[in-house]
N, C-alpha and C positions, 0 to 999 in steps of 0.2 A: 514406614513399612507396616502393612497389615498382612500378617502371615498366617496361612493355614497349611495343612500338610500338602494338599494338592498344589497350592501356590508355590510352596517351597520347592517341591520336586520339579515343577514346571520351570521355575527360575534357574535351578541348577542344570536341568536338561538343556535349556536354551542359552546357557552361559550368559545370563543377563548381568553385565558388569555393573549397571547402576544399582541393582538390588544387592549384589554381592560385593560392592565396593568395600575395600578394606578388610575383606574376610581373610582368615588365616589359611595358608596353603599347607600347614602342618600343625602338629600339636604345639600350642604356645608354651614358652618357657615357664617354669614354676614362678609363682608370685614372689616378689622380693619380701624378705622378712621384715623390713622396715618400710614405712610409707614412702611413696614416690609421688611427686606432683605431676599433673598433666594428663591429657588424654580424654577421650569420650567413652563412657561406659554405656552400652546399649542393654536395656533390661526388658525382657519379654514377659508380659502379663496377659491373662485373659481380659477381654474388654467388654464394653456394652454398646458398641456401635455408635449410632448418631445420638444416643441418649446420654452419653458420657458427659460429665460436667467438670468444671474446674472450681466451682464454688465449694469451699471446704466444709461448709455447713450442710451441704447436700450430698457429700461423699458417702457412697455405700459400697461400691465395688472395691476389691483389693487394690486395683490399679489407681482408683481415685484416692484411696486412703494413702497409698505410697506417694502419690504426687502431692497430696496435701501436706504430708510430713516434710517433703522436700522444700516446699515453698512457704509454709506457714509454721507458726509455733503455737503451743498451748501454754497455759500457766503451769501446768504439771503434766507428767506422762507416767506411764506404768513401767516400773523397773523389772528386772528379770524374775523377782519373786512376786510380781504383780502388785506391789505396793506403790503408792503415789510418790513420785520424785519431783523436786522443783525443776521448772524449766524457765519460762519468762518470769515466774514468781521466784524471787531470790529467797523469800521466806514467807511463812504464814503464821499468824498468831491468833488463837481463839480467845474470846472473852471467857471469864470464869464459868458462865452458864452455857457456853458453847452455842449461843445464838447469834454472835457477831464474829466475823473473821476479818482480820486486817492483813492485806496482801501487799508486800513490798516488791515492786518490780525491779528487775535488774536493768542496767543500761543496755538498751537494744534499739536498733533502728529498722524501719521498713526499707524496702528496696528503693524507694524514692527519696531516701535520706531523712525522712521525718522520724522523730523519736517515737517509740512505743509508749503511750501515755495511759494513765488510769481511765481517761475518757474513752479511749479505744476499747479497753476491756469492757466497760459498762455498755458501750454501744454494741459490741459484738454479742454480749449476752442478751441484751434487749432484743436484738434481731432474732436470736435463736428462740427466745421466749415469746415472740410475737404470737398472740392467740389466733391470728388469722393465717398463720403459716405452719407447715409441718416439717420441722427439722428433727432429725434423729436424736440430737442431744437434749431436746426440750425436757424429756422426762428426768434426765440426770440433774438438770439445773432448776427443776420446778420448785424446790424448797427455798429458792432465793426470793426474798421480799425486795424486789427491785426498786419499788417506790421509796423504800427507806434505806437503800444502799447509796453510797456516795463516793466521790473522789475527794479524798482529803487534800491531796496535792497531785502533781502530775505523775508521781511515782508511787502513790499509795492509794489503794482501793479498800473500802470497808464494806463488806457484804453483810446485810441483815438477813437472817434465816427465819423461816416460819416456825421452826422448832429446834431444840438442841440437837446437834449432829456433829459428833467427833470425827466422822469419816468424810467431812466436807472435801478434803483434798482428792478423794476418789471422784467427786463430781468435776473438779477442775481438770482431771485427767481423762474424763470420759471421751468416748469416740465422738469426734466432730466438734469439740469445744474450742475451735481455733480462734485466734485473735486477728481481726482484720482492721484496717484503718477506719476510723469513725466515718459513717456515711456511705461506705462502700456497698454498692448493689450491682455494679457491672464487673463481671469477672472474665470479660473477653481478653484482658491483659492483666492477670492477677498481680497484685502487689501485696506481698507478705513480709515477714521478718525472718524467714527460714534460710537455710544454707544455700539454696539455689534460687536463681531469678528466672522469670519467664522469658522465653524467646519465641516459641511458636506452638500451635496446637491444631491438630486435625482430629476431630472426634472419631473414635473407632480405628485410628491409624497410628498416629504418633504424637508425642509431646517432647519438645526440646527445651532443656533448661541449661543455664550457665552458672558457673561458680559465683557465689556472693563473697567478694573479698572482705566485706566488713561484717561478716556474721559474728554474733556475740560470743560464740563458743569456739571460734577459730574457723578460718576459711576451709572449705572442702579441699581434699587432695585433687579431685578430678576437675578438669576444666569444664567439661560438659557432661550432662546426664540425659540420655534419651530413653523414653518409654516407648516401646513398640508393642503392637497388639498381635497376639497369636492365641486364638481362642482354644485350640485343641492342644492338649498336653503333648501329643506326638509332634505337633508342629513346633512347640517351644523347644522340645528336645532336639529335633532335627536342626533348628536354627542355631542352637548352641553348639552342636557337634560340627556344623558346617561353617562356623565362624561368623555368622550373621549377627549374633548377639553374644554378650559375655556373661549374661545373667538370665536364668530361666526360673520363673517363679512357679510354685505349686506343682511339683513333680510327684508321680505316683511311687509308692514303695517298690513296685516292680521295676520301674526305671532305675530307681536308686540302687537297688540290689544288682541290677545288670551292669552298672557302670562304676560301682563303688571301688572296685579293685583295679580299674584301668587308669590310663593316664590322659584320657580325652576329656574328662569332666571331673570336677571336684564336687562331691556331694556334701551338703551342709544340712544337718538335722537340728530342728528346734524342738526339744522335748516338751511335753506337757502343753502343747499348743491347742489341742482340741479333745474334749472328753467325748467318749462314745458310750451310749447307754441305751437301756430300754426303760420306758416310762409307764408305770402302772397308775391308773386313775383310782383314787381312794374314795371317791364319792359315789361309786356304783359297783355293782357286782361284776366280776367275782372278786376284785381286788380291794373291796372294802373289808375283806377278811385278812387280818394281820398274818395268820398262819400261812395263807396262800402266798402272800408277798414274801415271807421268809423262805418258803419252799422254792420260789423262783430264784432268790439270791443263792440258794444252795445247789440249784441245778446248773448254774453257770460254771463252765470250765474256762476261766479267764485267760490263762496262758494259750489255750487252743484258739480262743476268739482273737487274741492279739496276733497270733501267728497266721491264722486263716484269713481274717478280714483286713488286717493291716500289714500283712506280709512281714510280720515281726518288727515293724517300725513303730514301736510304742511300748508302753508299760502297763501292767495290770492295774486295774482300779479296785477300790474298796467301797464302792457305793456312796462315795462322798465327792463333792466337787472340789477342784483346785489342788490337786496333789502337788506338794512342794511350794504352794503359795503361802503368803503371810496368813497366819491363824489356822492353817490346815491341821486337822486332828490326826497327826501321823502315828500317834501311840495306840490308836484303836486297832485291835488285832485284825489281821488280814483274813477275809472270808475265803474259804476254799470249797471246792465241790464236795458235797456229801449226799450222794444219791439216796442212801437208805433213810436218812433223816428227812430228805425232801419228800420221799414217798409217804413216810409217816404223816408229815404235815399236810400233804394233799388229801390223804384219807381223813384226817382230823377236820379239815375244812369242808369235807363233804364234796370234794371236787374230783374224786376218782372217776375216770371216764369222761371228764369234761373236755371239750374242745374250745380253745381260746384263740381268737384271731389276733395276729401280730401285724399291725399296719406298718409298712415301710415304703421306701421309694428310693430313687436314684438322686434325690435332692442333695444328698451329701455322699461323698465317696465312702465305700465300705459298708454302708448301712444294709443293703440287700444281702450282701455276703454274710454279715454278722447275724442277721435275722435267720438266714437259712441254716447256719451252723448251730445257732441256739435251739432252733426247732429240732434239729437232730439230737442235740444234747438232752432234750426233754423226753426222748423216746424211752419207754420202759418205766417211766415214773408214775404212770396213771393219768397224766395230763398230756393232751395233744395240743401242740402249737401249730396253727395254720398260718403260713406267711401270705399276706395280701399286699401286693405292690400297687401303690396308688399314684395319682397324678403328681409329678414332681413340682409343678408350678403352683399348686394349691396345697401341697402337703402340710406345710407348717400350720396354716390356719385350719385345715381339716382336722388334724390330730390334736389341736388345742381344744377343740370342742367335742369331737366324736371318738367312738371306740373306747376300749379299756386298756389296751397295751400297744405301745408304738415305739419305733426306733427314734432315738434322740441324739443330737449332736450340738455341742456348744464350743465356741472359741474361748480364749482367755479373758478373764475379768476378775476383779477382786471378789473374794468370797462374800463380802458384805453386799456387793452389787448383785451377785447371783441370788442371794437370799431375798433381797428387796424386790427383784424382778420376777422371781419364780416361786417363792415359798411363803409369802405372806397372804393372808386371807384375801386381800384386795389386789394382789399382784396381777398385772395385765397378761403375763405369759406363764401362768401357773398351770402347766400341762398335767401335773399329777393331782391337781385339786387338793393339795395339802392345805388344810385350814384348821389351825389350832390357836384359839385366843391366847393360851399360855405361851405358845411359841412366838406369837406376835409381840407379846409383852417382853419376852427375853430379847427380841431384836431391838425394841425401843430402849431397853436397859443397856444393851451393848453399845449402841450408837450415841448414848448420852453418858457413857462412863469415860471420864478423862484418863484414868490410870490404865496404861496399856496392859499390864499384867492382869488386872481385874477384868478388863474387856476380853482378853484372850480366854480367860476362864469361862466367860459367858458364851463365847463362840464355841468353845469345847463342849459345853453342856448342850447347846443346840445341835451340834453335829452328832453327839452321842444319841440323841433322840431320833435324828434323821436316819442314822445308821441302823437303829433297831426297828424303827416303825415306818420309815419313809417309803416313797414310791419310785425312787430312781435306783435302777440296777446299773450302776456306773462301772462297767466291766473293764474299760481301758482308756488310756490317754495316748492319743496319736501324736507322732512327731509331725512337724511341718517340714517339708523338704524343698530345698531349692538347689539348683545346679549352677555352677559357674565354670568359666574357663579356668584352666590351671594357673593363669597369670593374674588372677584377681585376688587381692589380699584385703583383709580388714572386715570380712563378713562375720557378723555376730550370730549366735545361736540362741537368742532370747525367744520366748514364746511369741507366736503370731499375735499381732495387734498391740504389742508392747513397744516401748521406745526404740529398742534396737532391732526390731524386725523391719526388714526392707528399708534400712537406714543407709543412705549412700554417701553421706558427708564424711564418713570415717573409712570409706573404701578407696582402694588405689589399684592402679594397673601396673603390673610388673614390667 
């Protein structure tokens, strides 16, 4: 099924039994409180048309990520606090100098009955690291010295690293680091070790999977899992309400608010799934001035931004990434709006009467709305914020290089990964242009400190510096929202892109 709103309405108007086969004629009964076996769950996601892939190393869209999770496994994945948790890796052990890591694999088999071996792990990582190819996980695995890594035996891998790195499990859990059988290049009929096995695929339309009875963590409750494509949020909502699907991914706060109290849809919120922010560039005027950056921090009415831009589906931020995640500096006092002090700092910075352009776009939900609200909050401060809406297709690359103030959004990842990708002098996606040699040194100290308490102290010091002087005004953390039929049980509310997000092997139909 490839659903859009027009198609859905046309199908229902024409009473197409094929498209609506099996749909409910009334509200489904509530889900059983204990798991039940059997049935097919149909999950609606936005898709990518003919360009969709089943190669887990090329996965980029949410639907591709969810399919990859269903069919494949990684050595590790991210838990609800966004720390690395063992998956195919039963355990990991670093050397004393943190430059070698020994991984012990748990007993697991691929869908063709072959065991998952150390050679499969090395071959998968070699494929990702191939210099002639562009896989998303390459940057995460780039610190592996593959030539000096080895399979000790079929269940033990030893990775050599190019430098000491205590956070290596984060790399094992990175997006797209799936293990495939050695030598695999054809993903027409994918073979993984995940909880579901491949049945059929039509790019941009649907994917059908079946229960893997031999899954290492226990067979799924569902007999079958079908991914169907509905690009418009309104179409996913309509399909869910009409009984065409039992799971609708990525709903808006407005939809969630409208159906939260009814009995036609169960709304599931995953807190802290995406940070919403404004990014100031520190390498150019006017935000090379610390006083002006602090003024912007104090102009933000964060509760109003959460209510207006996220329809209340989120939490206020405190200008730091990863609220609630491992190592988050939750003891730093929450910033609140202080217009008088902001006006003083604007005058002190010589910016009274200045107009600053705030670049934004529809590239992510809520960004334009938040920019408009923030511009209104700045009125009367002496600083004028002019909202400029850019091209959504080139927005992220445009704002990485151009302008001085822009809307920003990010999904879940470990705090270490956020720092490595965005806040080091050589980071590839350093939109704020934060470049401090002493900060880089602290990062290297953190990732080479074996004692967790000492390491947490270094991360705290780094976050105190960022809170006081950084360029990210992180005003809120958005909930990720999915809707299900009332008869669906076992849905987890972990942040998006973590292990339990869009995880269907623990789900059942009542």
